[in-house]
Backbone bond lengths (Angstrom), bond angles and torsions (degrees), N, CA, C in turn:
res aa  C-N    CA-C-N  psi(-1)  N-CA   C-N-CA  omega(-1)  CA-C   N-CA-C  phi
1 M - - - 1.462 - - 1.534 109.47 -
2 T 1.321 116.65 129.18 1.458 120.86 -178.84 1.531 110.57 -73.98
3 K 1.298 116.01 130.44 1.458 120.73 179.42 1.527 109.76 -77.36
4 S 1.335 116.82 127.87 1.459 120.63 -178.77 1.526 110.26 -71.48
5 R 1.325 116.04 146.22 1.454 120.51 179.18 1.524 109.59 -76.91
6 P 1.334 116.81 149.76 1.458 118.88 177.11 1.517 110.23 -66.41
7 R 1.320 115.36 151.30 1.456 120.40 177.30 1.523 109.67 -66.06
8 P 1.347 119.53 139.08 1.467 120.14 175.05 1.527 110.05 -59.01
9 H 1.312 116.75 153.76 1.472 121.26 -178.09 1.528 108.45 -133.51
10 V 1.329 115.96 121.92 1.456 123.00 -179.49 1.528 109.07 -101.33
11 L 1.332 116.43 128.43 1.466 122.03 175.52 1.531 108.22 -106.48
12 I 1.340 116.53 120.25 1.462 122.06 179.28 1.524 108.09 -105.39
13 C 1.327 117.31 117.08 1.464 122.05 179.27 1.520 108.97 -96.99
14 V 1.326 116.55 128.64 1.461 120.76 -173.54 1.517 111.01 -126.05
15 G 1.348 114.35 157.45 1.460 121.84 174.85 1.514 109.13 -114.86
16 S 1.329 117.60 -123.30 1.457 120.54 -178.75 1.521 110.75 -74.36
17 E 1.344 116.77 159.35 1.453 121.30 177.24 1.523 111.16 -56.93
18 E 1.330 116.12 -41.10 1.458 121.86 -173.98 1.521 112.13 -57.79
19 F 1.337 116.77 -36.39 1.458 120.05 -174.47 1.527 113.27 -109.68
20 S 1.330 118.90 7.40 1.456 120.57 -172.48 1.521 114.62 -104.27
21 E 1.319 118.67 -15.80 1.464 119.29 -173.38 1.525 112.47 -59.59
22 D 1.330 118.28 -48.14 1.462 120.45 -179.63 1.521 111.22 -61.98
23 T 1.339 116.82 -39.39 1.462 120.52 179.86 1.519 110.83 -65.24
24 I 1.337 117.21 -44.70 1.468 121.13 -179.99 1.523 110.39 -62.80
25 R 1.324 116.51 -47.72 1.460 120.07 -178.33 1.528 111.76 -64.53
26 F 1.320 116.79 -41.02 1.462 120.95 -179.95 1.525 110.16 -65.04
27 G 1.346 116.52 -45.56 1.458 120.01 178.47 1.514 112.54 -65.18
28 A 1.344 116.57 -40.57 1.464 120.68 -179.96 1.522 111.48 -66.92
29 Q 1.329 116.41 -39.85 1.458 120.45 177.53 1.530 110.58 -61.28
30 S 1.326 116.50 -41.02 1.457 120.94 177.47 1.524 110.70 -64.49
31 A 1.342 117.10 -41.48 1.461 121.21 -179.98 1.525 111.17 -64.00
32 V 1.331 116.94 -40.36 1.467 120.76 178.53 1.525 109.99 -62.01
33 A 1.337 116.73 -47.19 1.461 120.80 -177.72 1.525 111.99 -64.10
34 L 1.339 116.18 -36.94 1.463 121.26 -178.48 1.524 112.66 -87.27
35 Q 1.368 116.91 -0.33 1.467 122.31 -175.87 1.522 110.35 53.21
36 A 1.319 114.65 47.17 1.460 121.58 -172.91 1.523 112.18 -103.46
37 D 1.328 115.41 155.17 1.451 120.59 164.95 1.526 107.63 -68.02
38 V 1.332 116.72 158.54 1.458 119.46 -179.33 1.523 110.20 -141.81
39 S 1.313 115.87 136.16 1.456 122.60 172.95 1.517 108.23 -126.08
40 V 1.340 115.99 141.59 1.457 121.54 175.05 1.521 106.99 -112.36
41 L 1.335 116.42 128.62 1.461 121.70 -176.40 1.521 110.54 -119.49
42 Y 1.333 115.22 130.43 1.463 121.64 170.98 1.522 107.43 -118.82
43 V 1.332 116.55 131.01 1.461 121.16 177.73 1.514 108.48 -108.02
44 S 1.330 116.19 118.17 1.456 121.39 177.50 1.521 109.40 -101.30
45 S 1.305 116.48 161.84 1.458 119.67 173.81 1.519 108.60 -65.02
46 A 1.322 117.22 162.48 1.466 121.22 -178.80 1.520 110.17 -51.24
47 A 1.321 115.77 131.79 1.458 121.09 -173.01 1.523 112.38 -70.61
48 S 1.318 114.60 145.92 1.456 120.26 172.10 1.520 108.58 -76.52
49 R 1.324 116.58 170.64 1.467 119.81 -178.29 1.524 112.07 -63.40
50 S 1.330 116.70 -27.50 1.468 119.11 -177.99 1.524 111.85 -80.83
51 F 1.347 117.70 -13.54 1.452 121.43 -175.57 1.526 111.59 -72.91
52 R 1.317 116.95 -47.66 1.452 120.81 -174.31 1.528 113.31 -62.90
53 P 1.333 119.82 -45.30 1.459 118.71 177.26 1.527 112.56 -59.09
54 E 1.339 117.45 -37.60 1.463 119.66 179.30 1.515 110.89 -64.26
55 L 1.344 116.97 -42.96 1.451 119.57 178.10 1.527 111.34 -67.12
56 A 1.313 116.80 -35.81 1.462 120.09 178.77 1.524 110.69 -61.56
57 L 1.325 117.20 -36.09 1.456 121.13 178.52 1.524 112.24 -69.15
58 A 1.318 116.80 -19.01 1.464 121.40 -175.63 1.519 113.04 -91.37
59 R 1.304 118.35 7.47 1.453 121.09 -170.63 1.512 114.26 -77.43
60 T 1.316 118.98 -28.43 1.450 120.23 -166.32 1.515 115.51 -86.44
61 K 1.326 118.26 -36.94 1.461 120.63 -176.34 1.520 110.71 -136.93
62 L 1.320 115.38 149.90 1.454 119.69 -179.65 1.515 111.25 -60.99
63 R 1.333 118.34 -39.38 1.463 120.35 -177.73 1.527 111.30 -63.86
64 E 1.327 117.63 -21.74 1.456 120.83 178.51 1.535 111.47 -84.40
65 W 1.329 115.42 1.51 1.459 120.57 179.39 1.519 111.42 -89.02
66 E 1.313 117.01 -0.23 1.460 121.08 -177.66 1.524 109.77 -80.93
67 L 1.312 117.17 67.01 1.453 123.13 -178.18 1.520 110.10 -103.11
68 D 1.321 116.19 145.07 1.460 120.54 -178.37 1.526 109.95 -89.27
69 L 1.330 115.25 64.28 1.461 122.50 177.52 1.525 107.76 -122.23
70 P 1.338 118.97 139.95 1.469 121.23 -173.15 1.525 113.99 -51.79
71 G 1.327 117.78 -51.37 1.451 119.96 -177.35 1.508 112.96 -63.81
72 V 1.322 117.00 -40.38 1.462 121.40 179.89 1.523 110.34 -66.26
73 R 1.319 116.88 -40.76 1.466 120.29 179.35 1.530 110.74 -61.80
74 V 1.329 116.59 -44.08 1.461 120.09 -178.25 1.526 110.85 -66.53
75 L 1.326 118.21 -42.30 1.459 120.58 179.37 1.530 111.29 -68.65
76 R 1.309 117.22 -34.47 1.462 120.75 175.23 1.535 109.60 -63.01
77 Y 1.315 115.16 -40.99 1.461 122.04 176.95 1.534 109.94 -62.77
78 A 1.334 116.95 -43.89 1.462 121.51 178.27 1.520 111.01 -63.35
79 R 1.317 117.12 -38.94 1.467 121.44 178.99 1.520 110.87 -57.00
80 E 1.332 117.12 -43.76 1.452 120.81 -178.54 1.527 111.54 -68.18
81 I 1.323 117.35 -37.95 1.465 120.00 178.54 1.529 110.31 -66.04
82 L 1.338 117.57 -43.55 1.456 120.86 179.99 1.525 111.12 -62.57
83 A 1.334 116.36 -39.83 1.457 119.93 177.76 1.529 110.82 -67.15
84 E 1.322 116.06 -41.61 1.465 120.94 178.56 1.519 111.46 -60.19
85 M 1.343 116.40 -36.38 1.460 121.08 -177.79 1.525 112.92 -85.93
86 G 1.329 116.76 2.91 1.452 120.63 174.61 1.503 115.84 86.98
87 L 1.328 118.32 10.79 1.458 120.82 179.19 1.524 112.51 -84.23
88 A 1.329 117.12 -28.84 1.457 121.44 -178.38 1.528 109.58 -115.21
89 T 1.326 116.15 146.27 1.456 122.95 -176.82 1.524 111.80 -85.65
90 R 1.326 117.01 140.43 1.464 122.71 172.45 1.532 109.29 -110.00
91 D 1.333 116.62 149.54 1.460 120.59 176.17 1.528 110.01 -86.54
92 E 1.342 116.33 -174.21 1.458 120.28 -176.11 1.527 113.02 -65.74
93 N 1.332 116.18 -16.87 1.464 120.81 177.60 1.524 112.75 -95.40
94 G 1.330 116.06 3.01 1.452 119.68 179.10 1.512 114.42 85.67
95 E 1.338 118.29 5.32 1.457 121.88 179.67 1.528 110.21 -86.42
96 V 1.322 116.17 142.21 1.456 120.77 177.50 1.533 109.40 -67.28
97 V 1.322 116.79 131.32 1.460 121.94 -176.30 1.533 109.75 -83.88
98 L 1.345 116.02 136.66 1.459 121.82 -176.49 1.525 112.33 -106.15
99 R 1.319 114.68 146.71 1.467 119.88 162.90 1.524 108.73 -85.25
100 H 1.327 116.04 -41.68 1.463 119.72 169.71 1.518 109.14 -153.42
101 A 1.337 115.85 151.41 1.457 122.20 179.17 1.530 109.71 -73.57
102 L 1.311 116.04 179.33 1.461 121.21 -177.43 1.525 110.96 -58.65
103 R 1.334 115.32 125.31 1.465 121.17 -179.16 1.523 109.50 -133.23
104 P 1.317 116.77 145.39 1.477 120.15 174.42 1.516 110.23 -88.88
105 G 1.331 115.98 166.10 1.458 121.52 169.00 1.508 115.59 73.92
106 I 1.339 119.09 22.39 1.463 120.72 176.80 1.523 108.14 -98.84
107 R 1.311 116.33 102.55 1.470 123.32 -174.56 1.531 110.67 50.66
108 G 1.317 116.46 43.97 1.458 121.55 173.99 1.509 115.63 81.19
109 A 1.340 118.29 14.77 1.462 120.47 -176.75 1.522 110.79 -142.07
110 Y 1.345 115.22 161.61 1.458 121.36 163.47 1.525 106.19 -78.54
111 E 1.334 116.68 138.86 1.465 118.54 -175.93 1.520 111.88 -141.61
112 L 1.328 115.19 138.52 1.462 123.29 169.09 1.521 106.25 -115.38
113 H 1.341 116.73 124.10 1.458 121.79 -173.89 1.528 108.30 -108.21
114 L 1.328 116.72 119.20 1.451 122.62 -178.42 1.524 111.03 -97.46
115 V 1.339 116.41 160.27 1.456 121.83 174.26 1.519 108.20 -86.99
116 G 1.332 117.01 117.89 1.456 121.07 179.59 1.514 111.75 -72.76
117 S 1.316 116.67 152.24 1.465 121.06 -176.62 1.520 112.82 -70.61
118 Y 1.349 117.64 -30.35 1.465 120.70 -175.30 1.522 111.52 -125.19
119 G 1.329 116.78 31.10 1.451 121.01 179.04 1.505 114.22 91.04
120 E 1.350 117.26 -0.87 1.462 119.55 -179.81 1.523 111.26 -71.59
121 E 1.330 114.54 153.27 1.448 120.98 168.80 1.528 107.83 -82.82
122 V 1.318 117.89 126.41 1.462 121.89 -179.88 1.522 107.43 -128.37
123 R 1.326 116.21 115.07 1.456 121.04 -172.85 1.525 110.70 -129.42
124 L 1.335 115.62 142.77 1.459 122.94 173.08 1.519 107.10 -113.66
125 R 1.344 116.87 123.13 1.455 120.39 -170.59 1.522 111.38 -127.21
126 L 1.322 115.05 141.74 1.465 122.42 -178.61 1.517 109.19 -127.14
127 R 1.335 115.81 118.87 1.459 121.90 176.30 1.509 110.11 -113.66
128 E 1.330 115.87 160.08 1.463 122.42 -179.64 1.523 109.53 -122.20
129 G 1.317 116.40 133.82 1.452 119.78 176.39 1.514 112.37 137.77
130 E 1.344 115.66 -159.18 1.451 121.94 -179.42 1.529 109.46 -76.78
131 I 1.339 117.06 137.85 1.467 121.72 -167.44 1.529 112.64 -58.74
132 V 1.323 118.23 -56.17 1.458 120.47 -175.91 1.516 110.47 -62.65
133 E 1.312 117.05 -45.06 1.463 121.39 -179.34 1.523 111.21 -57.56
134 Q 1.347 116.92 -43.17 1.455 120.70 -177.40 1.528 112.28 -73.26
135 I 1.325 117.49 -36.45 1.459 119.47 176.71 1.524 109.95 -65.40
136 V 1.331 116.94 -44.17 1.468 120.84 178.78 1.531 110.20 -62.35
137 E 1.329 116.89 -42.23 1.471 119.75 178.62 1.523 110.90 -64.36
138 E 1.327 117.01 -39.78 1.466 120.60 176.95 1.527 110.45 -59.19
139 L 1.308 116.81 -43.70 1.460 121.25 -179.75 1.529 111.99 -69.74
140 D 1.326 116.62 -26.88 1.464 120.75 178.61 1.522 112.53 -80.08
141 T 1.340 117.26 -22.96 1.462 120.15 -175.64 1.521 113.05 -97.69
142 H 1.336 117.13 -4.60 1.460 119.86 178.09 1.526 108.72 -150.52
143 H 1.312 115.78 154.83 1.465 121.47 -176.13 1.536 109.39 -87.78
144 Y 1.318 116.63 104.48 1.457 121.43 176.55 1.526 109.78 -111.87
145 S 1.334 116.00 145.20 1.460 121.24 177.68 1.512 111.52 -82.28
146 V 1.331 116.21 -43.00 1.463 120.95 -176.06 1.524 108.99 -150.68
147 V 1.316 116.27 143.52 1.459 121.89 175.15 1.523 107.74 -108.28
148 V 1.330 116.10 129.31 1.463 122.51 -178.38 1.522 108.43 -108.23
149 L 1.316 117.36 130.72 1.456 120.82 176.68 1.512 110.08 -146.80
150 G 1.320 115.80 153.91 1.454 120.30 173.26 1.517 109.51 -70.21
151 A 1.324 117.15 167.59 1.463 120.86 -178.93 1.519 109.97 -76.88
152 P 1.355 118.32 107.37 1.468 120.13 179.78 1.519 110.95 -63.61
153 Q 1.321 116.79 147.62 1.451 121.05 177.61 1.529 110.97 -73.39
154 R 1.326 115.95 -28.59 1.457 119.66 -178.62 1.531 110.27 -87.26
155 R 1.319 117.44 118.60 1.458 121.90 -178.55 1.521 111.44 -57.81
156 R 1.326 117.30 -41.44 1.460 120.50 -176.43 1.525 111.24 -63.59
157 L 1.336 116.95 -37.23 1.460 120.76 179.76 1.524 110.36 -61.85
158 L 1.321 116.70 -46.54 1.456 120.91 178.61 1.528 110.67 -64.09
159 H 1.313 116.36 -44.50 1.461 122.06 179.07 1.523 110.93 -54.91
160 D 1.334 117.09 -48.19 1.463 121.45 -176.02 1.523 112.00 -68.89
161 I 1.329 117.00 -40.38 1.466 119.46 -179.83 1.521 110.25 -64.45
162 V 1.333 117.24 -46.63 1.460 120.48 -179.58 1.524 110.90 -64.64
163 Q 1.328 116.67 -39.55 1.460 119.95 -177.03 1.522 112.34 -69.86
164 F 1.325 116.93 -44.23 1.463 119.59 -170.46 1.518 114.57 -99.57
165 A 1.329 118.49 -10.84 1.461 120.20 -179.64 1.519 110.72 -65.18
166 N 1.320 115.82 133.56 1.457 121.92 179.75 1.535 109.69 -90.32
167 A 1.331 116.06 49.91 1.462 122.75 -179.54 1.520 107.60 -170.15
168 S 1.318 116.29 165.77 1.457 119.89 171.68 1.522 108.75 -68.14
169 V 1.335 116.74 154.27 1.459 121.46 -174.82 1.518 109.70 -124.02
170 L 1.332 115.99 127.10 1.457 122.15 176.95 1.524 108.33 -111.21
171 I 1.335 116.31 111.39 1.459 121.02 179.58 1.522 107.50 -91.11
172 A 1.323 115.92 111.92 1.465 121.92 -174.30 1.521 109.79 -84.69
173 K 1.302 116.28 67.79 1.461 121.82 -177.59 1.523 110.25 -82.22
174 N 1.331 116.14 126.36 1.474 121.30 179.87 1.525 111.05 51.94
175 A 1.335 116.79 41.73 1.470 121.54 -173.66 1.521 110.97 -87.04
176 H 1.322 116.88 65.60 1.458 119.89 -178.02 1.524 112.77 -123.79
177 R 1.322 117.78 8.15 1.455 120.80 177.91 1.526 110.36 -83.64
178 D 1.340 116.41 156.45 1.459 121.25 176.11 1.522 111.79 -81.38
179 Y 1.334 116.71 -23.27 1.466 119.33 -175.85 1.531 109.95 -146.42
180 Y 1.328 114.78 142.86 1.460 121.66 175.90 1.525 109.22 -131.99
181 D 1.322 115.89 153.80 1.453 121.62 159.90 1.527 106.27 -95.83
182 L 1.319 116.29 178.21 1.464 120.33 -178.26 1.524 108.82 -121.52
183 L 1.318 116.26 132.27 1.464 122.20 177.21 1.521 109.40 -107.12
184 L 1.332 115.84 123.23 1.470 121.80 -179.73 1.526 109.62 -118.10
185 P 1.340 118.97 98.16 1.470 120.82 172.91 1.536 109.02 -72.03
186 V 1.329 116.94 135.92 1.465 120.05 -175.71 1.520 111.33 -131.81
187 D 1.328 114.40 154.93 1.455 123.76 168.09 1.523 105.95 -152.08
188 D 1.304 118.67 -157.27 1.464 120.59 -177.12 1.529 113.31 -98.56
189 S 1.327 118.22 16.41 1.467 120.73 -176.83 1.529 111.70 -84.98
190 E 1.339 115.02 158.99 1.455 121.41 175.60 1.530 110.25 -64.17
191 A 1.334 116.96 -37.57 1.465 120.59 178.84 1.521 110.83 -60.53
192 A 1.326 117.07 -41.51 1.465 120.79 179.02 1.519 111.02 -66.07
193 R 1.318 117.90 -34.82 1.471 120.72 178.53 1.522 110.47 -67.50
194 R 1.324 117.63 -37.88 1.466 119.64 175.68 1.525 110.47 -64.95
195 A 1.325 115.78 -41.70 1.460 119.63 178.19 1.526 110.98 -61.67
196 R 1.332 117.08 -39.77 1.466 121.06 178.00 1.524 110.90 -61.28
197 H 1.323 116.62 -42.48 1.466 120.55 -179.77 1.531 110.69 -61.27
198 I 1.327 116.91 -47.79 1.453 120.53 -179.11 1.518 110.91 -69.03
199 A 1.338 117.09 -38.27 1.460 120.20 178.15 1.525 110.72 -58.21
200 G 1.330 116.61 -39.33 1.454 119.91 178.16 1.511 112.25 -63.87
201 I 1.343 116.67 -42.84 1.460 120.73 179.64 1.526 110.70 -65.06
202 V 1.341 116.29 -47.77 1.458 120.62 -177.95 1.526 111.05 -65.03
203 A 1.320 117.15 -44.28 1.464 120.54 -179.16 1.519 111.12 -63.64
204 H 1.330 117.23 -39.18 1.458 120.51 178.47 1.525 110.99 -67.02
205 A 1.338 116.27 -43.54 1.467 120.03 -178.24 1.525 111.71 -67.49
206 L 1.340 116.58 -40.92 1.467 120.85 -176.61 1.530 112.36 -94.28
207 R 1.323 116.43 -0.66 1.468 122.63 179.32 1.533 110.94 57.54
208 L 1.317 114.90 53.79 1.459 121.28 -178.94 1.522 110.74 -104.58
209 R 1.303 116.41 147.52 1.451 121.24 168.41 1.525 108.39 -78.64
210 V 1.319 116.92 151.20 1.461 120.98 -175.88 1.525 109.87 -121.57
211 L 1.330 115.41 131.58 1.455 122.35 170.26 1.520 107.60 -105.96
212 V 1.328 117.39 115.15 1.458 122.71 177.23 1.525 107.70 -94.33
213 L 1.338 116.04 124.93 1.456 121.51 -173.59 1.526 110.62 -124.91
214 S 1.335 116.43 126.90 1.456 121.70 173.48 1.528 107.74 -117.26
215 I 1.328 116.48 134.72 1.460 121.28 -172.10 1.523 109.85 -115.01
216 A 1.319 114.79 125.81 1.469 121.28 179.76 1.515 109.98 -100.29
217 A 1.327 115.18 154.43 1.462 120.38 179.14 1.526 111.74 -80.12
218 S 1.343 117.25 -22.09 1.464 121.10 -178.34 1.522 109.23 -151.03
219 E 1.335 116.22 165.54 1.454 120.97 178.82 1.523 111.09 -63.19
220 Q 1.332 116.26 -31.14 1.454 119.63 179.60 1.532 112.35 -64.13
221 E 1.333 116.53 -24.61 1.461 121.24 -178.27 1.524 112.65 -99.58
222 R 1.307 116.63 2.72 1.467 119.27 -173.76 1.528 112.69 -67.57
223 A 1.310 117.69 -38.95 1.465 120.22 179.98 1.525 110.87 -60.48
224 A 1.327 115.99 -41.33 1.470 119.59 178.10 1.526 110.69 -65.73
225 A 1.332 116.88 -38.89 1.465 120.73 178.37 1.523 110.66 -64.65
226 Q 1.321 117.12 -40.35 1.467 120.34 178.41 1.523 110.94 -63.53
227 A 1.319 115.91 -38.11 1.467 119.80 178.26 1.523 110.86 -62.89
228 V 1.342 116.80 -40.73 1.468 120.67 177.46 1.524 110.04 -63.11
229 A 1.330 116.80 -44.10 1.461 120.49 -179.33 1.525 110.99 -61.85
230 E 1.321 117.43 -42.76 1.463 120.64 -179.15 1.525 111.72 -68.36
231 R 1.325 115.98 -37.67 1.479 119.46 176.91 1.530 110.90 -62.22
232 E 1.338 116.59 -48.25 1.460 120.29 -178.60 1.524 111.20 -68.42
233 A 1.321 117.55 -36.63 1.459 120.89 177.62 1.526 111.01 -63.11
234 G 1.326 116.55 -37.81 1.457 120.01 178.12 1.514 112.26 -62.18
235 I 1.332 116.76 -37.27 1.472 120.60 178.36 1.522 110.24 -67.77
236 V 1.334 117.38 -44.09 1.466 120.88 179.02 1.525 110.67 -62.77
237 A 1.324 116.96 -38.54 1.462 121.62 -176.21 1.527 112.52 -64.61
238 R 1.324 118.02 -17.97 1.467 120.32 179.33 1.521 112.47 -63.05
239 R 1.330 116.38 -19.32 1.470 119.97 178.41 1.528 111.61 -85.13
240 G 1.322 117.61 6.15 1.451 120.19 -179.26 1.515 113.02 79.91
241 I 1.333 116.47 25.29 1.462 122.40 -176.99 1.527 109.49 -98.43
242 E 1.329 116.18 143.44 1.459 120.76 174.35 1.524 108.92 -74.61
243 V 1.335 116.96 119.62 1.459 121.91 -172.13 1.525 110.43 -130.07
244 Q 1.329 115.23 142.25 1.459 122.49 173.91 1.521 108.48 -126.71
245 A 1.330 117.30 137.07 1.469 122.45 -179.82 1.518 109.46 -110.01
246 E 1.335 116.29 130.08 1.455 121.22 178.96 1.527 109.84 -139.28
247 S 1.330 115.47 160.15 1.460 121.51 173.58 1.521 108.45 -128.02
248 A 1.330 114.97 159.74 1.458 121.54 178.40 1.518 108.27 -145.40
249 V 1.318 115.53 164.31 1.466 121.42 178.41 1.521 108.28 -125.57
250 G 1.346 115.79 129.50 1.451 118.23 177.75 1.513 113.03 144.21
251 D 1.332 115.82 -160.75 1.457 122.10 178.46 1.524 110.20 -69.23
252 V 1.318 116.69 132.62 1.467 121.12 -173.23 1.523 111.41 -59.91
253 V 1.318 117.54 -51.02 1.462 120.97 -177.15 1.531 110.48 -62.37
254 E 1.305 116.08 -45.82 1.468 120.61 -178.70 1.526 111.55 -61.73
255 E 1.317 117.20 -43.27 1.466 120.60 -178.28 1.531 111.62 -70.11
256 I 1.330 117.26 -36.06 1.464 120.08 177.18 1.529 109.90 -62.84
257 C 1.323 116.49 -48.36 1.466 120.84 -178.08 1.523 111.53 -65.29
258 K 1.330 116.56 -37.51 1.462 120.63 178.96 1.529 110.31 -64.69
259 A 1.332 116.53 -44.85 1.466 120.29 -178.95 1.523 112.07 -68.68
260 A 1.326 116.47 -33.02 1.471 120.50 -177.62 1.517 112.08 -73.24
261 G 1.332 117.81 -36.00 1.459 120.05 -174.74 1.519 110.32 55.68
262 D 1.338 116.17 -136.88 1.465 119.81 177.36 1.517 111.69 -116.59
263 D 1.347 117.21 14.06 1.457 119.42 -174.18 1.529 113.67 -129.35
264 H 1.354 116.88 23.64 1.463 121.39 175.87 1.527 109.76 -128.42
265 I 1.323 116.38 144.40 1.461 121.79 165.91 1.526 106.37 -89.65
266 I 1.327 117.30 120.55 1.462 121.98 -179.05 1.525 109.30 -87.70
267 V 1.314 117.38 130.17 1.470 121.83 179.07 1.525 108.63 -114.76
268 L 1.335 115.91 117.07 1.460 122.29 -178.10 1.523 110.03 -119.13
269 G 1.320 117.13 142.01 1.454 121.13 174.16 1.512 110.72 -89.02
270 A 1.327 116.47 145.58 1.461 121.65 178.12 1.520 109.58 -115.07
271 S 1.312 116.21 139.50 1.453 120.37 176.24 1.516 110.50 -67.08
272 R 1.341 116.04 143.53 1.463 120.36 177.14 1.522 111.95 -94.42
273 Q 1.328 116.71 3.47 1.459 120.09 -178.58 1.521 109.81 -85.98
274 R 1.320 115.95 114.17 1.464 120.95 -175.87 1.526 112.63 -57.14
275 Q 1.338 116.85 -34.70 1.455 119.10 -174.59 1.520 112.76 -68.21
276 V 1.317 117.69 -19.45 1.467 118.63 179.39 1.523 111.91 -107.96
277 W 1.335 118.40 1.67 1.474 120.10 -178.18 1.519 111.57 -60.43
278 K 1.327 116.79 -40.27 1.458 118.26 -177.94 1.521 110.41 -60.51
279 Y 1.328 114.99 -42.86 1.467 118.62 178.07 1.522 110.69 -67.38
280 L 1.342 116.29 -47.92 1.454 120.32 -174.20 1.513 111.80 -63.57
281 F 1.324 116.62 -51.66 1.454 119.45 -174.28 1.513 112.31 -78.92
282 G 1.325 116.91 -11.70 1.446 118.84 174.62 1.509 111.88 -90.81
283 S 1.342 116.80 -1.87 1.452 118.81 -175.62 1.519 111.83 -124.14
284 R 1.321 118.03 -101.71 1.451 119.83 -165.88 1.533 115.90 -61.65
285 P 1.332 120.60 -55.72 1.469 117.38 -178.65 1.530 113.37 -58.77
286 I 1.325 116.95 -42.27 1.461 119.45 179.55 1.519 110.71 -65.52
287 K 1.324 116.88 -42.69 1.461 120.44 179.50 1.526 111.01 -64.83
288 V 1.336 116.66 -38.12 1.465 119.38 177.18 1.526 110.34 -62.89
289 V 1.336 116.64 -46.01 1.466 120.03 179.14 1.520 110.95 -60.72
290 Q 1.315 117.04 -41.85 1.457 120.46 -178.36 1.519 112.62 -66.69
291 R 1.337 116.43 -38.71 1.458 120.24 -174.43 1.525 113.76 -92.64
292 A 1.328 117.02 -25.96 1.463 120.43 -175.11 1.525 111.56 -67.61
293 E 1.312 115.19 154.00 1.461 121.76 176.89 1.519 111.28 -106.66
294 S 1.329 116.49 15.47 1.460 120.89 -175.97 1.526 110.17 -143.74
295 P 1.345 118.08 170.70 1.463 121.16 -178.99 1.525 112.60 -63.57
296 V 1.356 115.16 152.73 1.465 121.75 -179.75 1.535 108.86 -132.67
297 L 1.327 116.47 127.97 1.458 122.32 175.31 1.519 108.88 -107.31
298 V 1.347 117.01 118.01 1.459 122.75 177.11 1.530 107.41 -99.86
299 V 1.325 116.44 113.33 1.460 122.83 -173.31 1.520 110.17 -92.79
300 K 1.342 115.39 129.21 1.469 120.32 176.08 1.523 111.76 -107.85
301 E 1.318 117.05 -47.40 1.459 121.59 -177.42 1.523 109.38 -127.07
302 I 1.335 116.91 155.06 1.460 119.90 175.26 1.517 111.93 -103.44
303 E 1.346 116.91 -21.63 1.456 119.26 -177.12 1.523 111.91 -62.33
304 E 1.343 116.40 -29.81 1.458 120.67 -177.89 1.522 112.03 -62.36
305 F 1.331 117.15 -26.68 1.447 121.59 -176.61 1.529 113.02 -106.07
306 A 1.331 116.54 -0.89 1.470 119.32 -172.34 1.519 110.12 -80.98
307 F 1.335 116.05 79.76 1.459 120.47 -178.39 1.524 109.88 -125.85
């Protein structure tokens, strides 16, 4: 008997309500398309002594979760968005149905577990401490396929999350459009081949058109770059996806951002070699995220999506 693969699991990391709606909706939309479990994580600074007793009082009933604390407010806000988007079940009175109320000590976090509409696991989680450390610990204590986050203003924060996260990272930059195409930059590297594999899965699930782009350093190399783009596009097209192959000449980061505009999800492969991570994550992926006007998916592994 063939063993079924685990359901993909999307982790959405959020900050304040004001800046989290697009990230939550973008991550939830991806989870729906991928038929994935979804968790929303808020990391607060280390709690004061008065914080823990208040949360302890909120454990028994949902109505007791109405606390005026930043993390609780944001997760409450996320709960309503997930229910609105059909990920969480409501009862006949319109209340979100729980598997369990807010509890401490579940894999190092406070957690509220919702009943998913189609059998998915839907969890709202609150951790305390330093942001990168807690996100990395969250990823180490549970199996997530991809972590979704808004574009942090601090370059170092983004650098550390992408470098140390034990999952692929989707930066939901300017994620407020109703529709995107997908941009897949390619070359002959193993990282690019992993990105191609995931791009095919994501494009098929979200029904996106794909632009495959190969970038040459000079006009003399453009024909070879076009051949690479057409070869990779042919592989993606086997999934029944609408694909276009193009080549460009110039700076890699600049050409990727130009081709992406504000209406493509950019899919980049990341090297798994630790010795080059400092170079890799300090250069092209980070520069693309900083300069791009659209979301960027940095792919680390393909097994996480192989369902």
